[in-house]
C-alpha positions in Angstrom: 196.8 153.9 129.8 197.3 157.1 127.1 194.8 160.6 126.8 193.6 160.6 122.9 195.8 163.3 121.3 194.2 164.2 117.8 196.0 167.5 117.3 199.2 165.5 116.0 198.9 166.4 112.0 198.9 163.4 110.1 201.7 163.6 107.5 200.4 163.8 104.1 202.7 161.0 103.5 202.9 158.4 106.2 205.8 156.1 105.0 206.0 153.2 106.8 203.7 152.3 109.7 203.5 150.8 112.7 200.4 149.7 114.2 201.0 149.3 118.4 197.9 146.5 119.1 197.6 145.5 115.2 195.3 142.6 116.1 192.3 144.4 117.3 189.4 144.4 115.2 190.0 147.6 114.4 193.5 148.2 114.2 193.6 145.1 111.9 191.1 146.4 109.3 193.0 149.4 108.9 196.0 147.8 108.5 194.6 145.5 106.1 193.3 148.6 103.8 197.0 150.6 104.4 198.8 147.3 102.9 196.3 147.1 99.2 197.4 151.0 99.7 200.5 149.9 99.0 201.9 151.1 102.1 204.6 149.3 104.2 203.2 147.9 107.2 204.4 146.6 110.9 202.6 145.9 114.1 202.9 144.2 117.5 200.4 142.7 119.9 200.2 140.6 123.1 199.2 137.5 121.0 199.0 135.5 118.2 195.7 135.3 116.9 193.8 134.4 113.6 193.2 138.1 112.9 197.3 138.2 112.8 197.9 135.9 110.8 195.3 136.9 108.3 197.8 140.1 108.0 201.1 137.6 108.2 200.1 135.7 105.3 199.6 139.3 103.5 203.4 140.0 104.3 203.3 142.1 107.4 205.1 141.3 110.2 203.5 141.1 113.3 205.8 140.8 116.6 204.3 139.3 119.7 204.9 141.6 122.7 205.7 145.1 122.9 209.2 146.4 123.1 211.2 149.4 121.6 213.0 147.4 118.5 209.7 146.9 116.9 208.8 150.1 115.5 211.8 149.6 113.4 212.3 151.8 110.7 209.1 153.2 110.6 207.5 157.1 109.6 204.6 156.6 111.7 203.0 154.8 114.4 199.3 154.1 114.9 197.9 154.1 118.2 194.8 153.9 120.2 193.8 155.0 123.5 193.7 151.5 125.2 197.5 151.2 125.4 199.7 152.6 128.1 201.9 155.7 128.7 204.9 153.6 129.6 204.4 151.1 126.2 208.2 150.7 125.1 206.6 151.3 121.4 204.9 154.2 122.5 207.7 156.0 124.4 210.8 155.0 121.8 208.6 156.8 119.1 208.3 160.1 121.4 212.0 160.3 121.7 212.5 159.8 117.8 210.3 162.3 117.1 207.9 160.0 114.6 204.3 161.2 114.4 201.6 159.5 116.6 198.2 159.2 115.0 195.1 157.4 116.6 193.3 155.0 114.5 190.6 157.1 113.8 192.9 159.9 112.5 194.4 157.2 110.4 190.9 156.0 109.5 190.2 159.3 108.2 193.2 159.9 106.0 192.2 156.7 103.9 188.9 157.9 104.0 189.7 161.2 101.9 188.1 161.9 98.8 185.0 160.0 99.3 181.4 159.7 100.1 181.4 158.9 103.6 178.9 156.9 105.5 179.8 156.8 109.5 177.7 154.6 111.7 177.4 155.6 115.5 175.3 155.0 118.5 176.4 153.2 121.7 174.7 150.2 120.6 174.2 148.2 117.1 176.7 150.1 115.1 178.7 147.1 114.0 176.2 145.0 112.9 174.3 148.2 111.1 177.7 148.9 109.3 177.6 145.0 108.2 174.3 145.2 106.8 175.1 148.4 104.9 178.2 146.4 103.3 176.2 143.4 102.8 173.5 144.9 101.2 175.9 147.3 98.7 177.5 144.8 97.7 174.5 142.7 96.8 173.2 145.7 94.6 176.5 146.1 92.4 178.3 148.3 94.6 182.0 148.2 95.3 182.2 150.4 98.4 185.1 150.6 100.8 184.1 149.3 104.5 186.0 149.5 107.9 184.0 147.2 110.5 184.0 146.6 114.2 183.5 143.2 113.2 184.2 140.8 111.5 180.7 140.5 108.6 180.6 136.2 108.6 179.5 136.1 104.7 183.1 138.1 103.8 185.1 136.5 106.5 186.5 140.2 106.9 185.8 143.4 108.7 187.6 145.7 106.2 188.6 145.6 102.3 188.7 148.2 100.1 186.5 149.3 97.2 186.5 150.7 93.7 183.7 152.8 94.7 183.0 156.4 95.8 181.3 155.3 98.8 183.5 154.6 102.0 181.3 152.5 104.9 182.7 153.3 108.5 181.8 152.1 112.5 182.8 155.6 113.9 183.7 155.3 117.5 182.3 157.1 120.1 183.8 156.0 123.0 186.8 158.7 123.1 185.4 161.3 121.0 187.0 160.0 117.3 184.0 160.2 116.1 184.4 163.6 115.3 187.2 163.9 113.1 185.3 162.3 110.2 184.1 164.2 107.1 181.1 162.3 107.0 178.3 162.6 104.0 175.6 160.3 105.6 175.9 159.5 109.7 173.6 156.8 111.0 173.2 157.2 114.8 171.6 154.1 116.1 171.1 155.3 119.4 172.1 157.8 122.3 172.0 155.4 124.9 174.8 157.3 127.6 178.1 155.3 127.9 181.9 155.8 127.9 181.0 158.4 130.9 184.5 158.1 131.8 185.5 160.0 128.8 182.9 162.4 128.5 182.4 163.0 132.3 178.3 163.0 131.8 175.3 162.2 129.9 175.0 165.7 128.8 178.4 166.4 127.3 177.8 162.5 125.2 174.5 164.0 123.6 176.3 166.9 122.9 179.3 164.9 121.1 176.1 163.2 119.1 174.9 166.5 118.5 178.0 167.2 116.7 179.1 164.3 114.9 175.1 164.5 113.7 175.4 168.0 112.4 179.0 167.5 110.9 176.9 165.2 108.1 177.0 167.1 104.8 174.0 165.3 103.3 172.0 163.8 105.7 171.4 162.1 109.2 169.5 158.9 109.7 168.8 158.5 113.5 166.4 157.0 115.9 163.1 157.8 116.6 162.7 155.3 119.5 165.7 156.1 121.6 165.4 159.3 123.9 168.6 161.2 123.7 168.3 160.7 119.9 165.2 162.3 119.6 166.9 165.0 121.6 169.7 165.7 119.4 167.5 165.4 116.4 165.2 168.4 117.9 168.7 169.9 118.0 169.6 169.2 114.3 167.5 172.4 112.9 167.0 172.5 109.0 169.4 169.8 108.4 168.0 166.8 106.1 166.7 163.8 108.6 165.5 160.9 108.0 163.9 158.9 111.3 163.9 155.4 111.5 162.2 152.9 114.2 158.7 151.7 115.5 157.6 155.6 116.7 154.4 156.0 114.9 156.0 159.3 113.9 158.9 157.7 112.1 160.1 158.4 108.5 161.1 154.7 108.4 158.5 152.7 110.9 158.8 149.7 111.5 156.1 147.1 112.6 154.4 144.2 112.4 157.3 142.5 113.8 157.5 138.6 114.1 160.6 137.7 115.7 161.4 134.0 115.8 165.0 131.7 115.0 164.6 134.7 112.3 163.1 138.2 112.4 160.4 139.6 109.7 158.8 142.7 109.9 157.1 145.3 107.6 159.1 149.1 107.0 156.2 151.9 106.2 158.3 154.7 104.0 156.3 157.3 102.7 152.9 155.4 102.7 154.3 152.0 101.3 154.9 148.6 102.9 158.0 146.8 102.1 158.7 143.8 103.9 161.2 141.3 104.5 162.3 138.9 106.4 166.4 138.7 108.0 168.4 135.7 108.5 169.2 136.8 111.9 166.9 136.8 114.9 165.3 139.5 116.9 163.6 143.0 117.2 167.2 144.3 117.6 168.0 143.6 114.0 164.6 144.6 112.5 165.5 148.1 114.2 168.8 147.7 112.4 167.8 147.0 109.5 165.5 149.6 109.4 168.4 152.3 110.0 170.7 150.5 106.8 167.4 151.0 104.9 167.0 154.5 105.9 171.3 154.8 104.5 170.4 153.0 101.3 167.4 154.8 100.0 169.4 158.4 100.7 172.2 157.0 98.8 169.9 157.0 96.0 168.7 152.8 95.8 165.2 152.2 95.6 163.3 150.8 98.8 162.3 147.7 97.9 165.6 146.7 96.3 167.4 148.1 99.5 165.4 146.1 102.0 165.8 142.9 99.7 169.5 143.0 99.9 169.8 144.1 103.7 167.7 140.6 103.9 170.8 139.1 102.8 173.1 139.9 106.2 174.2 136.8 107.5 175.7 138.2 111.0 178.7 139.2 112.0 180.9 137.4 114.4 180.6 137.5 118.2 176.9 138.7 117.5 175.0 135.7 118.7 177.0 133.7 117.1 176.7 129.6 117.0 180.4 127.9 118.5 179.5 124.9 119.0 177.3 121.8 120.5 177.5 119.0 122.6 174.9 117.0 124.8 172.2 119.1 123.0 173.9 122.0 124.6 174.1 125.2 122.2 177.3 128.0 122.5 176.8 130.9 121.5 179.5 134.3 121.4 178.0 137.4 121.8 179.6 140.7 122.0 177.0 142.4 124.2 178.6 144.3 127.0 176.4 147.3 127.9 172.7 146.6 130.0 171.0 148.0 126.2 172.9 145.4 124.5 172.4 142.3 126.6 168.9 143.3 126.9 168.6 142.8 123.3 170.9 139.8 122.5 168.9 137.8 125.1 165.9 139.4 123.6 166.9 137.8 120.7 168.2 134.4 121.8 165.3 134.0 123.5 162.8 133.1 120.3 165.7 130.8 119.1 166.5 128.7 122.4 162.5 127.6 122.3 161.9 125.9 126.0 165.5 125.8 126.7 167.1 127.8 128.8 169.8 131.0 128.9 172.4 131.3 130.7 175.0 133.9 130.3 178.7 133.3 131.1 179.4 137.3 131.0 183.0 138.7 131.6 182.1 142.8 132.3 183.5 145.0 130.7 185.8 148.2 132.3 185.9 149.4 135.9 183.5 152.5 135.9 180.7 150.9 133.6 180.9 147.8 136.1 180.7 150.4 139.1 178.1 152.9 137.7 175.8 150.1 136.1 176.1 147.1 138.3 172.1 147.7 139.1 171.4 147.5 135.9 173.5 144.6 134.9 171.8 142.4 137.4 168.2 143.4 136.7 168.6 142.3 132.7 170.0 139.1 133.5 168.0 138.2 136.5 164.9 139.4 134.3 166.3 137.8 130.6 168.5 134.5 131.9 167.3 131.4 134.2 170.8 131.7 135.6 173.7 133.8 134.8 177.7 133.2 135.3 179.6 136.1 136.1 183.8 136.2 135.3 186.6 138.8 136.0 186.3 142.4 134.8 188.0 142.8 131.5 189.6 146.3 132.5 190.6 147.0 128.6 192.4 150.7 128.9 191.4 151.0 132.8 193.5 150.2 136.1 192.0 148.1 138.5 189.2 150.4 141.0 189.4 149.0 145.2 186.4 147.3 145.6 185.4 147.0 141.9 185.0 143.5 140.3 182.3 141.0 138.6 181.3 140.1 142.3 179.5 143.5 143.0 177.1 143.1 139.8 176.8 139.3 141.6 175.5 141.0 145.0 172.8 143.2 143.1 170.9 140.4 142.3 167.4 140.3 144.0 167.8 136.6 144.2 171.1 134.8 144.8 170.3 131.4 143.5 170.2 132.8 139.9 173.9 134.0 139.8 177.0 132.4 140.5 180.6 134.5 140.5 184.0 132.7 139.7 187.2 134.1 139.7 188.7 131.1 138.3 187.7 130.6 133.7 188.1 127.4 134.2 185.6 126.8 137.5 183.1 129.1 135.4 183.2 127.1 132.4 182.8 123.4 134.4 180.0 125.1 137.0 178.4 126.7 133.4 178.3 123.0 131.9 177.4 121.3 135.1 173.8 123.4 135.4 173.6 122.8 131.4 170.5 120.7 130.1 170.0 119.7 126.6 168.4 122.3 124.5 169.7 125.0 127.1 171.9 127.9 125.2 175.5 128.9 126.7 176.0 132.3 125.7 179.7 133.8 126.9 178.8 137.6 126.6 181.5 140.8 126.8 183.6 143.1 125.0 186.6 141.8 125.8 188.4 138.2 125.9 185.4 136.1 127.2 185.4 134.6 123.4 188.1 132.6 125.0 186.1 130.5 127.2 184.5 129.2 124.6 187.2 125.9 124.1 186.8 125.4 127.9 183.0 125.2 127.7 183.3 122.9 125.1 185.7 120.3 126.9 183.7 120.6 129.9 180.0 119.7 127.9 182.2 116.6 126.4 183.6 115.4 129.4 180.2 115.4 131.5 178.9 114.0 128.4 181.2 111.5 128.7 181.1 110.3 131.6 177.5 110.0 131.5 177.8 107.2 129.7 
C-alpha cells in the first residue's frame, strides 16, 4: 500500500481529475461534488457497484479494473492510502508527472471558503455527521456535505449546498483529518485505533489534540471517553462543549430508554430537552448529544435543534434491515472495532426482544485482528448468542503469518458459541441453519461483508422451502 503523502501541493486548477478507487464511500462522495462543481471526472474501481452506477448516471466514465490507460488525459490523480505501490494508474501518473493528491486533500480543496464542521472519532462519526446534515436540512439550511456512509433519508453520502456551512466526516485513520481548516470540531471519542499508522496510543491522542486545537470557533467533545477527556484537558482556553452521560457534561444525556427506538433527555444550560429518535441504541443517543452540541454552536435554538435531529432515519450499513425470511431478520452493520460492535449489539438487543443475535463477522485489518483478538472474542461472547467468523478483510494491509479470523474464534472461552469458516457460502448456510424465527442475523465489518447478505437470504429461503 502507498504511504499517505500530503506534501504534494494541490493545484489551484485541477483540470480533469481521475479517481483511483472511485467506488468507495468517501471517494465517490468527493467525485460527485467535483462533478457538481463542473470538473471533468473519470475513475476506476475493482467492481461495478450501485455507487459506480450512480456516478455513471451523471456522465462519469468509470472503468472496472486498474490499467495505466485509464488515466487518459487526466490532469490530477486522486488516491487513497489503500492502493498498492504498483497500481498501474498510480505508477503511470508518477511517470508522467501528474499531480497525485490524497482524497482528504481533494476534500479540503472543496471546503475552501466555507464554515467547516469536521466530525472525527474512532466510532460514531458517520452517524453523527448524518445527524447534523439531516437536522440542518430540516432547519432550512443548505449545507454541503461529505459523509462516510449513505444517509438513508437522502439516498446519498454527499451533496453540494448553497450555504456557508460544509460538513465532513474527517478520517483519522491516516492522519488526514489534520488537513482541514475547521471552524467547529466534533470529537465523538478517542478510542485508540489505527495504531499501524500512529505507532502508539499516545501518538493517536496527540493527533486528536492537534485536530481539536485547529478549530477556530468551538470543540464539541465527549465527556465519557477517557482519552477524549485527556484531550480536553490539553485544549487550554479554547471554547469547548462537552457532551455525554458524565455529571459534569455541558450537554448531559440522561433518562435514556432504549428499545426499538431510543428516548432520552439532554440537560443544557439548566433546561431539559427531550426527544425520541427513529433509531435504536444508547450509542445513538450519545451521537445525538454530540450533534446537538454542534447545532447550538452554529446558533440554532436548543429545542429546534433536537427536534430536527430526531428526524434522522439512519445511514446505510448502520444496523440496516436488509431482509426477512421465515421470521429471521437480516441486518447489515459496519461495526468493525470492539467498541463499535458492543454498541451495535447492545442496540440490537432492544430490537430482537426474545430472539437471539447471531453476528457474521468479517475482521477488518490484520493488525487490528492480532492486537484485539481477545477484545473481539469477549464482546461477541458477552453480547451475542452465537457468532460466525469469516476471513479477514485486509484493506490496505498485506496478510500476516498466523493472523486469520480463526485467531478470534480461538479466544472464545466457550467454543460452542462460535464457528469459523474459510468459505462464505459455508458460513451463510451454517448461520441460516442455526437461526430460528425471531432471531437476527447481522453481517458485521468494515469491508465487503455486506455482499454475503444475498447468500444468507437464499440459504434461509432454501431452509424454509425444504421444511414445507
